C-alpha positions in Angstrom: -19.5 14.5 -37.5 -17.7 17.0 -35.5 -19.1 18.8 -32.2 -18.8 22.7 -32.4 -16.0 24.4 -30.7 -17.9 26.6 -28.2 -16.0 29.8 -28.0 -17.1 33.3 -28.2 -15.2 36.3 -29.7 -13.7 39.1 -27.4 -12.9 42.0 -29.4 -9.5 41.7 -31.0 -8.5 38.8 -28.8 -8.5 35.2 -29.2 -12.0 33.5 -28.7 -12.9 32.7 -25.3 -13.2 29.0 -24.3 -16.1 27.8 -22.3 -14.4 27.8 -18.9 -13.6 31.6 -19.6 -17.4 32.3 -20.2 -20.1 33.1 -17.8 -23.0 30.6 -17.3 -25.4 32.9 -19.4 -22.9 33.2 -22.2 -22.5 29.3 -22.4 -26.1 28.8 -22.4 -26.5 31.3 -25.2 -23.5 29.9 -27.1 -24.9 26.3 -27.0 -28.4 27.8 -27.8 -29.7 26.0 -24.7 -31.5 27.1 -21.5 -31.9 26.0 -18.0 -35.2 24.1 -18.8 -33.3 21.9 -21.3 -33.6 21.1 -25.0 -37.0 20.0 -26.4 -37.2 16.6 -28.1 -37.0 18.0 -31.7 -33.9 20.0 -31.0 -32.2 17.0 -29.3 -33.1 14.9 -32.2 -31.9 17.4 -34.6 -28.6 17.8 -32.9 -28.1 14.0 -32.5 -28.4 13.7 -36.3 -26.0 16.5 -36.6 -23.3 15.7 -34.1 -23.7 11.9 -34.0 -23.9 9.7 -30.8 -22.1 10.5 -27.6 -19.7 7.6 -28.0 -16.2 7.2 -28.8 -15.6 6.2 -32.5 -14.9 2.5 -32.8 -12.7 1.4 -35.7 -14.7 -0.6 -38.1 -13.5 -4.4 -37.5 -12.7 -6.8 -40.3 -15.2 -9.5 -41.0 -14.5 -13.0 -39.5 -13.5 -14.5 -42.7 -11.1 -11.9 -43.5 -9.5 -12.2 -40.0 -9.3 -15.9 -40.6 -7.6 -15.6 -43.9 -5.0 -12.8 -42.5 -3.5 -15.9 -40.5 -2.2 -17.4 -43.9 -0.4 -14.1 -44.6 3.0 -15.3 -43.6 6.0 -16.2 -45.7 6.4 -19.7 -44.0 2.6 -20.4 -44.7 3.2 -19.5 -48.4 6.1 -22.2 -48.4 3.8 -24.7 -46.9 1.0 -24.1 -49.3 3.3 -24.4 -52.1 4.7 -27.7 -50.6 0.9 -28.9 -50.4 0.5 -28.0 -54.0 3.6 -29.8 -55.1 2.6 -32.9 -53.2 -0.8 -32.9 -54.7 0.8 -32.7 -58.2 2.9 -35.7 -57.1 -0.3 -37.5 -56.0 0.9 -37.8 -52.4 -2.5 -36.9 -51.1 -1.9 -37.8 -47.4 1.0 -35.5 -47.4 -1.1 -32.8 -49.1 -3.9 -33.3 -46.4 -1.4 -33.4 -43.5 0.2 -30.1 -44.7 -3.0 -28.3 -45.4 -4.4 -29.5 -42.1 -1.4 -28.0 -40.2 -1.9 -24.6 -41.8 -5.6 -24.6 -41.3 -5.3 -25.7 -37.6 -2.6 -22.9 -37.2 -5.1 -20.3 -38.6 -8.0 -21.6 -36.4 -6.0 -21.4 -33.1 -5.1 -17.7 -33.7 -8.6 -16.9 -35.1 -10.5 -18.4 -32.2 -8.1 -16.8 -29.6 -8.4 -13.3 -31.2 -12.4 -13.7 -31.4 -12.5 -14.6 -27.8 -10.5 -11.5 -27.0 -12.9 -9.5 -29.0 -16.0 -10.9 -27.4 -14.4 -10.1 -23.9 -13.8 -6.5 -25.0 -17.2 -6.2 -26.5 -18.6 -7.5 -23.1 -16.6 -4.8 -21.2 -18.0 -2.1 -23.5 -21.5 -3.2 -22.9 -21.0 -3.1 -19.1 -19.7 0.6 -19.4 -22.9 1.6 -21.2 -25.1 3.7 -18.8 -27.9 6.3 -18.6 -27.9 10.0 -17.9 -30.4 12.2 -16.1 -31.2 15.4 -18.4 -33.6 18.2 -18.3 -35.7 18.0 -21.7 -39.1 19.5 -22.4 -39.1 21.3 -19.1 -38.9 18.1 -17.0 -36.3 15.5 -15.9 -35.9 12.5 -18.1 -33.4 9.5 -18.2 -31.8 8.7 -21.5 -28.9 6.7 -22.6 -25.6 8.4 -22.5 -25.2 7.8 -26.3 -28.1 10.3 -27.0 -26.8 13.1 -25.3 -25.9 16.2 -27.4 -24.3 19.6 -27.0 -26.7 21.9 -25.3 -28.3 19.1 -23.1 -28.7 20.0 -19.4 -27.5 17.2 -17.3 -28.1 16.5 -13.7 -25.2 15.0 -11.6 -25.3 13.3 -8.2 -22.8 11.6 -6.0 -21.6 8.2 -7.5 -22.4 9.4 -11.1 -19.9 8.9 -13.9 -20.0 12.0 -15.8 -21.2 11.2 -19.3 -19.9 14.1 -21.4 -17.7 17.2 -21.1 -19.8 19.9 -19.4 -19.6 23.5 -18.4 -21.2 23.6 -14.7 -24.1 26.0 -14.4 -25.1 25.0 -10.8 -23.1 23.2 -8.0 -24.0 21.9 -4.5 -20.7 21.0 -2.8 -19.7 19.1 -5.9 -16.6 17.3 -5.9 -15.3 15.3 -8.8 -12.4 12.5 -9.0 -10.5 13.2 -12.2 -7.7 10.6 -11.7 -8.7 9.1 -15.0 -7.5 12.2 -16.9 -5.0 13.8 -14.4 -3.7 11.0 -12.4 -4.5 13.0 -9.0 -6.3 10.8 -6.5 -7.6 13.9 -4.7 -11.1 15.1 -5.5 -11.6 18.5 -7.2 -14.1 20.9 -5.7 -16.2 22.4 -8.5 -17.5 26.0 -9.0 -19.5 27.7 -11.4 -17.7 31.2 -11.9 -16.0 32.0 -15.0 -12.2 31.6 -15.1 -9.4 33.5 -16.6 -6.5 32.3 -18.7 -5.5 29.4 -20.9 -5.7 26.9 -18.0 -4.5 23.2 -18.1 -7.4 20.5 -17.8 -7.0 20.0 -14.2 -7.5 23.6 -13.4 -10.8 24.1 -15.1 -12.7 23.7 -11.9 -15.9 24.9 -13.5 -16.2 22.1 -15.9 -16.6 18.4 -15.7 -15.2 15.8 -18.0 -16.4 12.6 -19.6 -15.3 9.4 -17.8 -14.7 11.2 -14.3 -16.8 10.3 -11.2 -18.8 12.4 -8.9 -17.4 11.8 -5.5 -19.8 14.1 -3.4 -22.6 16.7 -3.8 -24.5 17.4 -6.9 -24.7 19.8 -9.8 -26.0 20.5 -13.1 -24.1 21.1 -16.3 -24.7 21.9 -19.9 -23.1 19.6 -22.4 -20.3 21.3 -24.4 -18.6 18.3 -26.2 -19.8 14.7 -27.0 -18.1 11.6 -28.3 -14.6 12.1 -30.0 -14.7 15.9 -29.2 -14.5 15.1 -25.4 -11.0 15.3 -23.6 -11.3 11.5 -23.3 -12.1 11.3 -27.1 -9.0 13.4 -27.8 -6.9 10.8 -25.9 -8.6 8.1 -27.8 -7.7 9.7 -31.0 -3.9 10.2 -30.0 -4.0 6.5 -29.1 -5.4 5.5 -32.4 -2.7 7.6 -34.0 0.1 5.5 -32.8 2.2 4.0 -35.4 2.0 0.2 -35.5 5.1 -1.8 -35.6 5.5 -5.4 -36.3 6.6 -7.4 -33.3 10.2 -8.9 -32.9 8.7 -12.3 -33.4 7.0 -11.6 -36.5 10.0 -9.8 -37.9 12.1 -12.8 -37.1 9.6 -15.3 -38.5 9.5 -13.4 -41.8 13.3 -13.5 -41.9 13.2 -17.2 -41.1 10.6 -17.9 -43.8 12.5 -16.0 -46.4 15.7 -17.7 -45.5 14.1 -21.1 -45.7 12.6 -20.3 -48.9 15.9 -19.2 -50.5 17.8 -22.2 -49.0 15.2 -24.6 -50.5 15.2 -22.6 -53.9 19.1 -22.7 -54.0 19.1 -26.5 -53.1 16.7 -27.3 -55.7 18.6 -25.3 -58.5 21.9 -26.8 -57.3 20.5 -30.3 -57.3 18.7 -29.7 -60.8 22.2 -28.5 -62.3 24.1 -31.4 -60.7 21.7 -33.9 -61.9 21.7 -32.7 -65.4 25.4 -32.4 -65.6 26.6 -35.6 -63.9 23.5 -37.9 -63.7 21.3 -39.3 -66.5 18.1 -38.9 -64.6 14.8 -38.7 -66.4 13.1 -35.1 -66.4 10.0 -36.5 -64.7 11.9 -38.3 -62.1 14.2 -35.5 -61.4 11.2 -33.0 -60.9 9.6 -35.5 -58.4 13.0 -35.6 -56.5 13.1 -31.8 -56.4 9.6 -31.6 -55.1 10.2 -34.2 -52.4 13.5 -32.2 -51.3 11.2 -29.0 -51.1 8.6 -30.8 -49.0 10.9 -32.4 -46.7 12.9 -29.2 -46.1 9.6 -27.2 -45.1 9.1 -27.1 -41.2 5.3 -27.9 -41.4 4.8 -28.1 -37.8 6.7 -24.8 -36.9 3.7 -22.3 -37.5 1.3 -24.5 -35.5 3.7 -24.8 -32.5 4.3 -21.0 -32.4 0.6 -20.4 -32.2 0.1 -22.9 -29.6 2.9 -21.5 -27.5 1.5 -18.0 -28.1 -2.0 -19.2 -27.2 -0.7 -20.6 -23.9 0.8 -17.2 -23.1 -2.4 -15.5 -24.0 -4.2 -18.0 -21.5 -1.8 -17.2 -18.8 -2.3 -13.5 -19.3 -6.1 -14.1 -19.2 -5.8 -15.7 -15.8 -4.0 -12.7 -14.6 -7.1 -10.6 -16.0 -5.2 -9.2 -19.2 -6.9 -9.4 -22.4 -4.5 -10.0 -25.4 -6.3 -9.1 -28.8 -3.4 -10.4 -31.1 -1.3 -13.5 -30.5 2.1 -12.0 -31.4 1.5 -9.4 -28.7 2.5 -11.9 -26.1 5.9 -12.1 -27.4 6.6 -8.4 -27.3 6.4 -8.7 -23.4 9.8 -10.4 -23.6 11.3 -7.5 -25.6 10.5 -4.7 -23.2 13.3 -2.8 -21.7 11.4 0.1 -20.1 7.9 0.3 -18.5 6.3 3.7 -17.9 3.3 3.4 -15.5 0.7 5.8 -14.3 0.7 5.8 -10.4 -2.8 6.3 -9.2 -4.8 3.1 -9.4 -2.1 1.4 -11.3 1.0 1.2 -8.9 -1.3 2.6 -6.0 -4.7 1.3 -4.9 -6.4 4.6 -5.4 -7.8 4.2 -1.8 -6.6 6.9 0.5 -5.4 5.3 3.8 -4.6 7.0 7.2 -0.9 5.7 7.9 -0.2 8.2 10.8 -1.7 10.0 13.7 -0.1 13.1 15.4 -1.4 14.3 18.8 0.1 16.9 21.1 1.6 14.0 23.4 2.8 11.3 20.8 2.7 9.9 17.3 1.0 6.7 16.1 1.4 4.4 13.1 -1.7 2.6 11.6 -1.9 -0.7 9.8 -4.0 -1.4 6.8 -3.8 -0.4 3.1 -7.4 -0.2 1.8 -10.8 0.7 2.7 -11.3 -2.5 4.7 -11.7 -1.6 8.3 -9.0 -4.0 9.5 -5.8 -2.9 11.1 -4.4 -1.9 14.5 -3.0 1.4 16.0 0.6 1.5 17.4 2.4 4.0 19.3 5.4 4.9 17.2 8.2 3.0 18.0 6.2 0.2 19.6 5.0 -3.0 18.5 2.2 -3.3 21.1 -1.2 -2.3 19.7 -3.0 0.6 21.4 -6.5 0.2 23.0 -8.3 3.2 22.4 -9.7 4.4 25.9 -12.8 6.6 26.3 -11.9 10.3 27.4 -8.4 10.2 25.9 -6.9 12.7 23.4 -6.9 9.8 20.8 -10.6 8.9 21.2 -11.8 12.4 21.2 -9.7 12.9 18.0 -11.1 9.9 16.5 -14.6 10.8 17.4 -14.2 14.1 15.7 -13.1 12.8 12.4 -15.9 10.1 12.5 -18.7 12.4 13.1 -17.5 15.5 11.1 -17.6 13.5 8.0 -19.9 13.2 4.9 -18.7 9.8 3.6 -20.0 6.4 4.5 -18.3 3.0 4.7 -19.9 0.4 2.4 -19.6 -3.4 1.8 -21.1 -4.9 -1.2 -22.6 -8.3 -1.8 -19.3 -9.8 -2.6 -17.9 -8.5 0.8 -15.6 -5.9 -0.9 -15.4 -2.6 1.2 -15.7 0.8 -0.4 -16.7 4.4 0.4 -19.2 7.0 -0.8 -17.9 10.4 -0.8 -14.5 11.8 -1.2 -11.3 9.6 -0.6 -10.0 11.8 2.1 -13.1 11.8 4.1 -13.3 8.1 3.4 -9.9 7.4 4.8 -10.9 9.0 8.1 -14.1 7.1 8.2 -12.2 3.9 7.7 -9.8 4.7 10.4 -12.5 5.5 13.1 -14.0 2.0 12.0 -10.6 0.2 12.6 -10.4 1.8 16.2 -13.8 0.1 17.1 -15.0 3.1 19.1 -17.6 2.4 21.6 -21.1 3.4 20.4 -22.5 6.7 21.5 -25.7 8.5 20.9 -24.9 11.2 18.3 -27.2 13.6 16.4 -26.2 16.0 13.8 -27.8 19.5 14.5 -26.1 21.8 11.9 -23.3 21.7 9.4 -20.9 23.9 7.4 -20.0 21.7 4.2 -16.5 21.5 3.1 -15.6 24.1 0.6 -12.2 24.8 -1.2 -12.5 28.6 -0.3 -12.2 28.0 3.3 -10.7 24.5 3.3 -12.7 23.0 6.2 -16.1 21.4 7.2 -17.7 21.7 10.5 -20.6 20.2 12.5 -22.5 20.9 15.6 -23.2 17.6 17.2 -25.1 16.4 20.4 -23.1 13.5 21.8 -24.4 11.5 24.7 -26.3 14.7 26.0 -23.5 17.0 25.2 -23.2 19.6 22.5 -20.0 19.9 20.6 -18.6 21.7 17.6 -16.2 19.5 15.6 -14.0 20.7 12.5 -11.7 19.0 10.0 -9.6 20.5 7.4 -6.2 21.9 6.1 -3.8 22.0 9.1 -2.9 25.5 8.3 -6.4 26.9 8.4 -7.2 25.1 11.6 -3.9 26.2 13.3 -5.1 29.8 12.7 -8.4 29.1 14.6 -6.8 27.6 17.6 -5.3 29.0 20.8 -5.2 25.8 22.6 -4.4 22.1 22.1 -5.6 19.0 23.7 -3.0 16.8 25.5 -3.1 14.3 28.7 -3.1 17.4 31.0 -6.1 18.9 29.3 -6.1 22.0 27.2 -2.7 23.6 27.0 -1.4 26.6 24.9 -1.0 25.7 21.2 2.5 25.1 20.0 2.7 25.8 16.3 6.5 24.8 16.0 5.8 21.3 17.2 3.1 20.7 14.7 5.0 22.3 11.9 8.0 20.1 12.5 5.8 16.9 12.6 3.9 17.8 9.5 7.3 18.4 7.6 8.6 15.0 8.9 5.7 13.1 7.8 5.3 15.0 4.5 8.8 13.7 3.7 7.3 10.2 3.8 4.7 11.2 1.1 1.8 11.8 3.5 -0.9 14.2 3.1 -2.3 15.9 6.2 -5.9 16.5 7.6 -6.3 18.4 11.1 -9.2 18.2 13.6 -10.3 20.4 16.3 -13.5 20.7 18.6 -15.1 23.0 21.2 -18.0 22.7 23.5 -21.3 24.3 22.6 -24.7 25.1 24.1 -27.3 22.5 23.8 -29.8 25.3 22.8 -27.7 26.0 19.7 -29.4 25.1 16.5 -27.3 26.8 13.9 -23.7 26.9 13.1 -21.8 29.7 11.0 -18.2 30.5 10.4 -18.1 33.2 13.1 -18.8 30.5 15.6 -15.4 28.9 14.6 -13.3 31.9 15.2 -12.7 31.4 19.0 -12.7 28.6 21.6 -11.4 25.9 19.3 -9.2 23.3 21.0 -6.7 21.5 18.5 -6.9 17.8 18.5 -4.6 16.2 16.3 -3.6 15.4 12.7 -4.0 12.4 10.2 -1.2 11.6 7.8 -2.6 9.7 4.8 -1.5 8.3 1.4 -2.7 6.1 -1.6 -0.8 3.1 -0.7 1.2 1.0 -3.1 -0.4 -2.2 -4.3 1.3 -5.2 -3.1 1.3 -7.0 -6.4 2.7 -3.8 -7.9 5.8 -4.2 -5.7 6.1 -7.6 -6.8 5.7 -6.8 -10.4 8.4 -3.9 -10.2 10.8 -6.4 -8.5 10.2 -8.9 -11.1 10.7 -6.3 -13.9 14.0 -5.0 -12.5 15.2 -8.5 -12.0 14.7 -9.1 -15.7 16.5 -6.0 -16.5 13.4 -3.9 -17.4 13.6 -0.3 -16.0 10.4 1.0 -14.4 9.3 4.6 -14.5 6.5 6.1 -12.5 4.3 8.8 -14.0 2.5 11.0 -11.6 1.2 14.5 -11.0 2.4 14.5 -7.3 4.9 16.9 -6.0 8.5 15.4 -6.7 9.2 14.8 -3.0 6.1 12.8 -2.7 6.7 11.0 -5.9 10.1 9.8 -4.7 8.7 8.7 -1.5 6.1 6.6 -3.2 8.8 5.3 -5.6 10.9 4.1 -2.8 7.9 2.3 -1.3 7.3 0.6 -4.5 10.9 -0.4 -4.7 11.6 1.5 -8.0 15.4 1.9 -8.4 16.7 5.5 -8.6 13.7 6.9 -6.6 16.0 9.6 -5.2 15.6 11.3 -8.7 12.5 12.9 -10.1 12.0 14.8 -13.3 9.3 17.3 -13.7 7.2 18.1 -16.7 9.1 21.3 -17.1 12.3 19.7 -17.1 11.1 17.0 -19.5 9.9 19.8 -22.0 
C-alpha cells in the first residue's frame, strides 16, 4: 500500500510539492480540515494506506534459520562422513560427528535469536502515541494508526510521528540531525516555499523521526510509513546488495578443497589397491571410508562458531548488536570507515568552549550538559572566580535569564536539557559558573525567531528592571553603540569583535552574543522598538558540539590498524576540518564538499 503523492497541478508546469503549497491547498489536497478527520474516514484511510510503520522484512521461521546453519560445504562433508561411519557400524563416531554439527548449528542459532530479541525490544521501546484532532476533539492514538490527512498536535519534546506540512506554529523549533546531520535546531514556519528545495530547507514541514526542541505546532500528515523521508532511507538501505563475508568465502574454498583432496586420495588409494594389492572389495571400501572420516576436520565448524560467538559477546558488552555471526569477522576486513559526525563522532550536546568580552577572553572546561567545569582566563591555568558586578557576571546573568531552556537531571543522574541545544549550552555554562542567587522575575518576552535572529526579555532582578537580549552577533552588533568593559560603558569597537569572532570561528566554534540595557520598573511590555537604542554589548559565547572521547580513541585505534576514517557532515568545510583535527583524523586539512564529490 502506497501513500499518495500530494502534489497539485500548476498550469503547464510540473506539479507543486506540498512545501510549495499554501495551507489551504494542502488541506484540500489531503481532503482534510482543521477540525481533523472523523473516525470513519480515518479507518478507511488506514485500510487503504496501511499502518504508519516502516515495513519489516518477513523473517524466516526458527526451524528454517536453524537448518540454514547446515548450509555449508564443510558441514556437507561432515554429514557424509557421519553417513559413512553409520554404514560401517561405527555408531560412536557417527554420534560424535552429528553432535558436532548440531552443536555448531545451535550455537549460531541461539546467538542470532538473542540478537533478534534485542532488536525487537528496541523496536517496542520506540513505539509511541500521537496527539491528533479527530471528530472535532483532541485524541491520543498509537502512531501506527496515523493516516494521511490527520491533524497532529506537536509539543516540545515530541518525536515527530510522520511527515507533515505545518499549518500552525508557535515558535516551533525542530532538531533534524537524524536526517540532515546538522546539530542546530531549525525554526519552522507555515508559509509556502518556492523552488525544488532540499530536505533541510523545507522549513514548513516536519519529518518522521525528528524531535521538537521548543515551541509547538500543528501539522497535517502528508506521508506515513514507507513513504516518509525516513522510509525512503529505509528502502535504500534494504536495496543494498548483500555480499558474503571474507570468512564465509574462505570457508567455502576450504570445504571444497578438503572435499576435492579427500576424493582424490580415495580414488588414488582405490586404484593403487586394485592394481598392486589383493584386498577384498569390502575391506577396501571400509578403508576408503575410514580415510574420508579421518581427513574431515570435524571440530573446525564448531571452533569457528565458538570464536565468532565470543566476538559477538564482546561487541554486545560494547552495546553493539550483531545479528549474524560471520558479521563479526568483517570488522577485521575493513579498510575505510565513513562515519556521520553529529551524535556519532560528537556528543550532539552543544557546549560553550570560549567567552569573549571587551577586556579579555576565557576558555571553559566541560564537554557535555553536565554542569561541571571551570572557567579560565585565556593563557592562564588559574580558574576564575566570578565576582558580582563584573562584566563576566553581568554577561553570564544575561545568558541565564534570557533563555527558554531548562537544565534537567533524570533518575539515573544523567543531565540533559529541554529546549534548543544553543540555549541549553548557555544555560549549562551559567550553572557551571555557580552564580549567586538573585530574585528575578520575567515581565515580558520577545521569543526567538529566525527572521530577526534574537530573543529578548524584560526582567526584574533584585529590584532593578533590565532588558536582556541574546542572538546572532551581527544582529546584536547593529543594535549597540556601546560595550561593557572594566571602565564601564565605552564606545563599541566593531573591529575587535569581528577579529575575535574570526579567530574562534577557525576553531570550529559557533557564536552567540548578549547585550543589555536598564529599563523602567513601570514597564510591563517589550517590543522590537524598545531594542533599537540604549543596548550595551556584553560579550560572545563560542560553542561547539564536542567530540566524544571514546570516538577519539576509536579513531586512533582504527588508524593504527591501517583503517582510514572519513567524517561525513553538513558543516562548513572549515568547521569540519577543525573538528576533524580535534578527533585526530589524519588529513584533516583537506575537505571535499558535496558539489566536488558529484
